[in-house]
N, C-alpha and C positions, 0 to 999 in steps of 0.2 A: 504494500500500500504506500502511496506517495505520502511524504511527510506533511505537505501542505494540506492534503485532504484529511489526514489524521487530526491535525490541529483544528481544522474546521469542524470536524465531528465532535471534538472536545470543547468547542466554543472558545477557542483561544485565538485572538487576532494574530494573523501572520506578521511576524516581525516583532511581536511583543512577547519575547521569550521570558521565562522566569529569570530573575536576577542571578539565581544560583546556577544557571546553565551557561555554557560557553567558555569554560575555564580549561586551559591547556594543562594536562597532566603528563607525567613522564611516560605513561603507557600510550599516549596519543600517537606516537610515531608508528605504532602497530595498527592504528585504526584509520581507515580511509575516510569514514564518515566524519564530518565536522563535529567538534565538541558541542556546539550549541544544539545540534540535532539529537545526538544520542543522550546527552544529559537532560534535555527537555523531555525526551521519551521516558527516561527513567524516573524523573521527578513527577511527571503527570500520571504515568501508568501506576506508580507505586504510592505516591504521597498525596496527590491532589485531593482525593476523596477520603483519605484515611483520617480518622479522628485523631486529634492531638492526644498525646500520652499513650499512644498505641505502640506496642512492641512490633518490630519488624525484623525478620531474620535475614541474614545475608543470602541464604540460598533462595529466598523469595525474590530478592533484588536480581540475583543472577538469572533466575527463571524468567523474570520480566524482560530482561535484556535478550536472553536466548531466543525468545519468541520473535523479536525484531531482527536478530541475526539470521534466523532460519527463513524469514520471509524476504530477506534481501534489503531491508531498510537500513540496517547497520552492516557495514562492510569492513572487513579487515584487509590490510595490505597483504601481499603475497610473500612476506618475509618469512618463509619457512615456518608457518604456524604449526608447531608440533602438537600442541594440545589446546584445542579450542576452549574446553572447559576451564583450563588454567588461565588462559588469556582473559576470558570473561570474568573469572574470579578476581584476577589482578585489577582489571578495569573497575569493577564494583568496589573493591577494597580501596583503591586510590581515591575514587570519587567520594566514598564515605568519609575518608580522612578530611577531605575538603569540607563536606557538610558538617562534620564535627567542629571544625574550626569556625564555620559560619554560625554555629549554634543552632542548627536546624535539627540535628539529632544528637543523642547522647549514647555513648557506648555502655552497654550493660555487661557484656562479657565478650569473649573472642568472636562470636558470630551474631550476637543480638544487639539491636539498637532500639532506642526509644525516640519516637517522633515528637519533638517538643516545640517546633516553630513552623508555622505554615509556609508553603511555597509562596514566594513573592511574585505575583503576577501583576506587572505594571499596567496602569490604565491609560497612560499617555507616554509619548516619547520622552518628555521631560522627566517624568517619574522613573522611567526605565534608566535614563542616564544617571539620575541621582542614586538609584538603588545599586547600579553597577559601580559607581564611585565609592559608595559606602563599603561594599564588599571588597572592592579593590584595595581600599585602605586597610581593611581588616586583614586581607591576604598578605599584603606587604609587611605588616607588622607581626606576622606569624611565620617565622623562618622554617619551621618543619614542613610547611605546605610546599615550599619551593622544590623540594626533592623528596617526594613521598616514596618511601621504600617499605617493603613488606617485612 
């Protein structure tokens, strides 16, 4: 399914991605799909309708991404992908580290998270720019996000 059609079905205006989407992670060199696309998919598919203070397991996040890998919406580069499951796991892990720093989720244990702050869906371009700036400042002041490692 085309990403723009999927956004339309979810009633999200094209171009007004969540502020938490579009961040380059160290795993991105393995992913052909742009970060704003796959991160938006993960945020909306997993968190958008999830009630706050709900636990979410990493394998659920991985399953949500796998669906879009299998239907061709999320594409990996041809860099000798040895284990697709491991690549998806690393992708989700790194993104969760970013969401932890943004205060959107809280780590409960090795594989479980608590959803504590709603996805930021901007209502205007100005609001989107402000949200991006706020998260960018937070990211710059959090050194461990710059080189996320497992």
